[in-house]
C-alpha positions as CSV (number, residue, x, y, z in Angstrom):
1,M,-49.1,-38.7,18.1
2,E,-48.4,-36.4,21.0
3,A,-45.0,-34.9,21.0
4,K,-42.7,-35.9,23.9
5,Y,-40.1,-33.2,23.2
6,D,-40.0,-29.8,21.6
7,I,-37.3,-30.9,19.2
8,S,-35.9,-34.1,17.8
9,V,-32.5,-33.8,16.2
10,V,-31.8,-36.6,13.7
11,V,-28.1,-37.0,12.7
12,P,-27.2,-39.6,10.1
13,L,-23.5,-40.5,10.2
14,F,-20.9,-42.7,8.7
15,N,-17.4,-42.8,10.3
16,E,-17.7,-39.5,12.2
17,A,-16.3,-40.5,15.6
18,E,-14.1,-37.4,15.8
19,S,-17.0,-35.0,15.3
20,L,-19.6,-36.5,17.5
21,P,-18.6,-35.2,21.0
22,E,-18.2,-31.7,19.7
23,L,-21.5,-31.8,17.8
24,H,-23.3,-33.2,20.9
25,A,-21.9,-30.5,23.1
26,W,-22.8,-27.7,20.6
27,I,-26.4,-29.0,20.2
28,S,-26.8,-29.3,23.9
29,R,-25.5,-25.8,24.6
30,V,-28.0,-24.3,22.1
31,M,-30.9,-26.3,23.5
32,Q,-30.2,-25.4,27.1
33,A,-29.7,-21.7,26.3
34,N,-33.2,-21.6,24.7
35,G,-34.9,-23.9,27.2
36,F,-35.9,-26.6,24.7
37,T,-36.8,-30.1,25.7
38,Y,-35.0,-32.3,23.1
39,E,-33.6,-35.6,22.0
40,I,-30.6,-36.3,19.7
41,I,-31.0,-39.4,17.5
42,F,-27.7,-40.5,16.1
43,V,-28.2,-43.0,13.2
44,N,-24.9,-45.0,12.7
45,D,-25.0,-46.1,9.1
46,G,-22.6,-49.0,9.3
47,S,-19.6,-47.1,10.5
48,T,-16.3,-48.9,10.6
49,D,-14.6,-46.6,13.1
50,E,-15.5,-46.0,16.7
51,S,-18.6,-44.0,16.0
52,W,-20.9,-46.4,17.8
53,Q,-18.7,-46.6,20.9
54,V,-18.8,-42.8,21.1
55,I,-22.6,-42.8,20.8
56,E,-22.8,-45.4,23.6
57,E,-20.5,-43.3,25.8
58,L,-22.5,-40.1,25.1
59,S,-25.8,-41.9,25.9
60,Q,-24.5,-43.2,29.2
61,K,-23.8,-39.7,30.4
62,N,-26.7,-37.9,28.7
63,S,-30.3,-39.2,28.7
64,E,-31.2,-37.1,25.6
65,V,-28.9,-39.1,23.4
66,H,-30.5,-42.0,21.5
67,G,-28.8,-44.2,18.9
68,I,-29.7,-46.5,16.0
69,K,-26.9,-48.8,14.6
70,F,-27.2,-50.4,11.2
71,R,-25.5,-53.7,10.7
72,R,-24.1,-52.4,7.4
73,N,-23.9,-49.2,5.3
74,Y,-27.3,-48.5,3.7
75,G,-27.0,-44.8,2.9
76,K,-28.3,-41.5,4.1
77,S,-32.0,-42.0,3.1
78,P,-32.4,-45.2,5.1
79,A,-30.7,-43.5,8.0
80,L,-33.2,-40.6,7.8
81,F,-36.1,-43.0,7.4
82,C,-35.3,-44.8,10.7
83,G,-34.5,-41.6,12.5
84,F,-37.8,-40.1,11.4
85,K,-39.6,-43.2,12.5
86,A,-38.1,-42.9,16.0
87,A,-38.4,-39.1,16.4
88,Q,-40.8,-37.9,19.1
89,G,-40.3,-34.2,18.9
90,R,-42.9,-31.5,17.9
91,V,-40.3,-30.3,15.4
92,V,-37.7,-32.5,13.8
93,I,-34.3,-31.1,12.8
94,T,-31.9,-32.9,10.5
95,M,-28.2,-32.1,10.2
96,D,-25.1,-33.8,9.1
97,A,-22.5,-35.1,11.6
98,D,-19.5,-33.4,10.1
99,L,-19.9,-30.0,11.9
100,Q,-20.6,-28.2,8.6
101,D,-24.2,-27.6,9.8
102,S,-24.4,-25.1,12.6
103,P,-26.7,-26.0,15.6
104,D,-26.9,-22.2,16.2
105,E,-29.6,-22.2,13.4
106,I,-31.9,-24.4,15.4
107,P,-33.8,-21.8,17.4
108,E,-34.8,-19.8,14.3
109,L,-35.7,-22.9,12.3
110,Y,-37.9,-24.0,15.3
111,R,-39.6,-20.5,15.3
112,M,-40.3,-20.7,11.6
113,I,-42.1,-24.0,12.0
114,T,-44.0,-23.2,15.2
115,E,-44.8,-19.5,14.7
116,D,-44.7,-18.9,11.0
117,G,-46.6,-22.1,10.2
118,Y,-44.2,-23.7,7.8
119,D,-44.4,-27.4,7.2
120,L,-40.8,-27.7,6.2
121,V,-37.9,-25.2,6.2
122,S,-34.8,-26.0,4.2
123,G,-31.4,-24.5,4.8
124,Y,-29.6,-22.6,2.0
125,K,-25.8,-22.3,2.2
126,Q,-25.2,-19.2,0.1
127,K,-21.5,-19.3,0.9
128,R,-20.1,-22.8,0.7
129,Y,-16.7,-24.2,1.5
130,D,-16.8,-26.8,-1.3
131,P,-14.6,-27.1,-4.5
132,L,-16.0,-25.9,-7.9
133,S,-16.2,-29.6,-9.0
134,K,-19.0,-29.9,-6.4
135,T,-20.7,-26.5,-6.4
136,I,-21.2,-26.1,-10.2
137,P,-23.0,-29.5,-10.7
138,T,-25.0,-28.7,-7.5
139,K,-26.3,-25.5,-9.0
140,L,-27.3,-27.2,-12.2
141,F,-28.9,-30.0,-10.2
142,N,-30.9,-27.6,-8.0
143,A,-32.1,-25.6,-11.1
144,T,-33.4,-28.9,-12.6
145,A,-35.1,-29.9,-9.3
146,R,-36.8,-26.5,-9.0
147,K,-38.2,-26.8,-12.5
148,V,-39.4,-30.4,-12.2
149,S,-40.8,-30.1,-8.6
150,G,-42.4,-26.7,-9.0
151,I,-40.8,-25.6,-5.7
152,N,-39.3,-22.4,-7.0
153,N,-38.3,-20.8,-3.8
154,L,-35.6,-23.4,-2.8
155,H,-32.0,-22.9,-3.8
156,D,-30.6,-26.1,-2.2
157,F,-32.7,-29.2,-2.1
158,N,-29.9,-31.3,-0.7
159,C,-29.0,-29.2,2.3
160,G,-28.7,-31.5,5.3
161,L,-29.9,-28.8,7.7
162,K,-33.8,-28.9,7.6
163,A,-36.7,-28.5,10.0
164,Y,-40.0,-30.2,9.8
165,R,-43.3,-30.4,11.6
166,C,-43.5,-33.8,13.1
167,E,-46.5,-34.7,10.8
168,V,-44.3,-34.3,7.8
169,V,-41.7,-36.8,8.6
170,K,-44.3,-39.3,9.7
171,N,-46.1,-39.1,6.4
172,I,-43.3,-39.3,3.9
173,E,-41.3,-42.3,2.8
174,V,-37.6,-41.6,2.3
175,Y,-36.0,-44.5,0.5
176,G,-33.2,-45.3,-2.0
177,E,-31.4,-41.9,-2.3
178,M,-34.5,-39.8,-2.1
179,H,-33.1,-37.6,0.7
180,R,-32.2,-35.1,-2.0
181,Y,-35.9,-34.6,-2.7
182,I,-37.5,-34.5,0.7
183,P,-39.2,-31.1,-0.1
184,Y,-40.7,-32.7,-3.2
185,L,-41.8,-35.7,-1.2
186,A,-43.4,-33.4,1.3
187,K,-45.2,-31.5,-1.4
188,N,-46.5,-34.7,-3.0
189,A,-47.8,-35.7,0.5
190,G,-49.8,-32.5,0.7
191,F,-47.5,-30.3,2.8
192,S,-47.3,-27.3,0.6
193,K,-45.9,-24.6,3.0
194,I,-42.2,-25.0,2.3
195,G,-39.8,-22.3,3.2
196,E,-36.1,-21.6,3.1
197,K,-33.6,-20.0,5.5
198,V,-30.1,-18.9,4.7
199,V,-27.7,-20.8,7.0
200,Q,-24.0,-20.8,7.7
201,H,-21.8,-23.4,6.1
202,Q,-18.9,-24.4,8.2
203,A,-15.6,-25.7,6.7
204,R,-15.2,-29.5,7.4
205,K,-13.1,-30.0,10.5
206,F,-12.3,-33.7,10.4
207,G,-11.8,-36.2,7.6
208,K,-13.6,-35.9,4.2
209,T,-17.2,-36.1,3.0
210,K,-18.8,-39.6,3.4
211,F,-22.2,-39.2,1.7
212,G,-20.8,-38.1,-1.7
213,G,-19.2,-39.3,-4.9
214,L,-19.6,-38.3,-8.5
215,N,-22.3,-40.9,-9.1
216,R,-24.6,-38.9,-6.8
217,F,-25.3,-36.5,-9.7
218,V,-26.3,-39.3,-12.1
219,N,-28.3,-41.0,-9.4
220,G,-29.8,-37.7,-8.4
221,Y,-31.3,-37.1,-11.9
222,L,-32.6,-40.6,-12.2
223,D,-34.3,-40.3,-8.8
224,L,-35.8,-37.0,-9.8
225,L,-37.2,-38.5,-13.0
226,S,-38.6,-41.4,-11.0
227,L,-40.3,-39.0,-8.5
228,W,-41.7,-36.9,-11.3
229,F,-43.1,-39.9,-13.0
230,L,-44.5,-41.5,-9.9
231,N,-46.1,-38.2,-8.9
232,S,-47.5,-37.7,-12.4
233,F,-48.5,-41.2,-13.3
234,G,-48.1,-43.3,-10.2
235,L,-51.8,-43.4,-9.5
236,K,-52.8,-43.5,-13.2
237,P,-50.0,-45.4,-14.9
238,M,-52.3,-46.5,-17.8
239,H,-52.3,-42.8,-18.9
240,V,-48.8,-43.2,-20.1
241,F,-48.1,-46.9,-20.6
242,G,-51.6,-47.5,-22.0
243,F,-51.2,-44.7,-24.5
244,L,-47.8,-45.8,-25.7
245,G,-48.8,-49.4,-25.8
246,S,-52.0,-48.6,-27.7
247,L,-50.1,-46.4,-30.1
248,M,-47.5,-49.0,-30.9
249,F,-50.2,-51.7,-31.2
250,A,-52.3,-49.5,-33.5
251,I,-49.4,-48.7,-35.8
252,G,-48.4,-52.4,-36.0
253,F,-52.0,-53.4,-36.7
254,I,-52.4,-50.8,-39.4
255,A,-49.2,-51.9,-41.0
256,C,-50.3,-55.6,-41.0
257,V,-53.6,-54.6,-42.6
258,I,-51.8,-52.7,-45.3
259,V,-49.5,-55.7,-46.0
260,G,-52.5,-58.0,-46.1
261,A,-54.6,-55.7,-48.3
262,N,-51.8,-55.5,-50.8
263,K,-51.7,-59.3,-50.9
264,L,-55.5,-59.5,-51.4
265,Y,-55.4,-56.8,-54.1
266,A,-52.7,-58.7,-56.0
267,L,-54.7,-62.0,-55.8
268,A,-57.9,-60.2,-56.9
269,S,-56.2,-58.6,-59.9
270,G,-54.3,-61.7,-60.9
271,T,-50.9,-60.0,-60.3
272,P,-48.1,-62.3,-59.0
273,A,-47.3,-61.3,-55.4
274,P,-44.8,-62.6,-52.9
275,L,-45.8,-64.3,-49.7
276,V,-46.9,-62.0,-46.9
277,T,-44.2,-63.5,-44.6
278,S,-41.5,-62.6,-47.1
279,S,-42.1,-58.9,-46.5
280,P,-39.9,-57.3,-43.8
281,Y,-42.8,-54.9,-43.0
282,F,-44.9,-57.8,-41.8
283,Y,-42.3,-58.7,-39.1
284,I,-41.8,-55.1,-38.1
285,A,-45.6,-54.7,-37.8
286,L,-45.9,-57.9,-35.8
287,T,-43.1,-56.9,-33.5
288,M,-44.7,-53.5,-32.8
289,M,-48.0,-55.2,-32.0
290,I,-46.2,-57.6,-29.5
291,L,-44.2,-54.8,-27.9
292,G,-47.3,-52.6,-27.7
293,T,-49.2,-55.4,-25.9
294,Q,-46.3,-56.0,-23.5
295,L,-46.0,-52.3,-22.8
296,F,-49.7,-52.0,-22.2
297,V,-49.8,-54.9,-19.8
298,A,-46.5,-55.1,-18.0
299,G,-44.6,-51.9,-18.5
300,F,-45.7,-50.2,-15.3
301,L,-46.1,-53.3,-13.0
302,G,-42.5,-53.6,-12.0
303,E,-42.4,-50.1,-10.6
304,L,-45.7,-50.4,-8.8
305,I,-44.7,-53.8,-7.3
306,S,-41.4,-52.4,-6.1
307,R,-43.1,-49.5,-4.4
308,N,-45.3,-51.7,-2.5
309,A,-42.8,-54.4,-1.5
310,E,-43.1,-55.4,2.1
311,N,-39.3,-55.3,2.7
312,R,-38.8,-51.9,1.0
313,N,-37.6,-50.3,4.2
314,N,-36.6,-53.3,6.1
315,Y,-33.1,-52.3,7.4
316,Q,-31.1,-54.6,9.6
317,I,-30.7,-52.7,12.9
318,E,-28.1,-54.3,15.2
319,K,-28.7,-52.1,18.3
320,E,-30.8,-49.3,19.6
321,I,-30.3,-47.0,22.6
């Protein structure tokens, strides 16, 4: 695909009407000062305020403003997925709409992609204006993500301010809540040159965080486990499910043989012996054989089927500009 612009800026948002005019003006000022050709793609994730009206007004006055409006709230990952799909820039920049990400970082991020040859550059907010209740779990979360993903040079996987070569966003699938692991997704897709840039973190100017909640930490770890598993066993699921299923079946089968051998030995020696079915070990062994078979045959199918579902990323878009 031939790039139409130097830069595509993708901005997912939910109820950020107050921030949008200032964010647009700031981005435009930076772009014009550096002579970039650009587009700004605002993805309205089912906002209930006047966000879409603001986007429409901005697009009427500024040809670089494009918009995607979801019929309902899907989340940040679906918003990024649709923004990536629409992007036509040589370099794609993502940032949050709350003015906590500084557009002044864009020129250097662009240079790192185009001149230094990075596939992806992730922002790192060393000094954050967040409460301890958010920063401490975030540090633990990022430490775990570094260990599991093997991307040891990133300090903040979930920073909204990132830059990508266009080929990266066109070859990764951001779904569910996987926006936290875009560097890991890129690495799994074969884009291994991943860098980091220290960026400025602005204090929130309007409202409160929209893409948040305590459950993001629980969901984050579950998503990380899912990514690790799919990367390790997604193309060879029998290596884990087949092994576990075979192991359980073998243990159950051996236990059944032992129970049956004891019965035969008792019959051969003329010793009174209870029925095989009266032994609890027989039922335990039988259950293990059944569970082993089920695990072997069906344990991994659900995940594989869900990953290949046709409507996996079928989001209801009400309008586009």
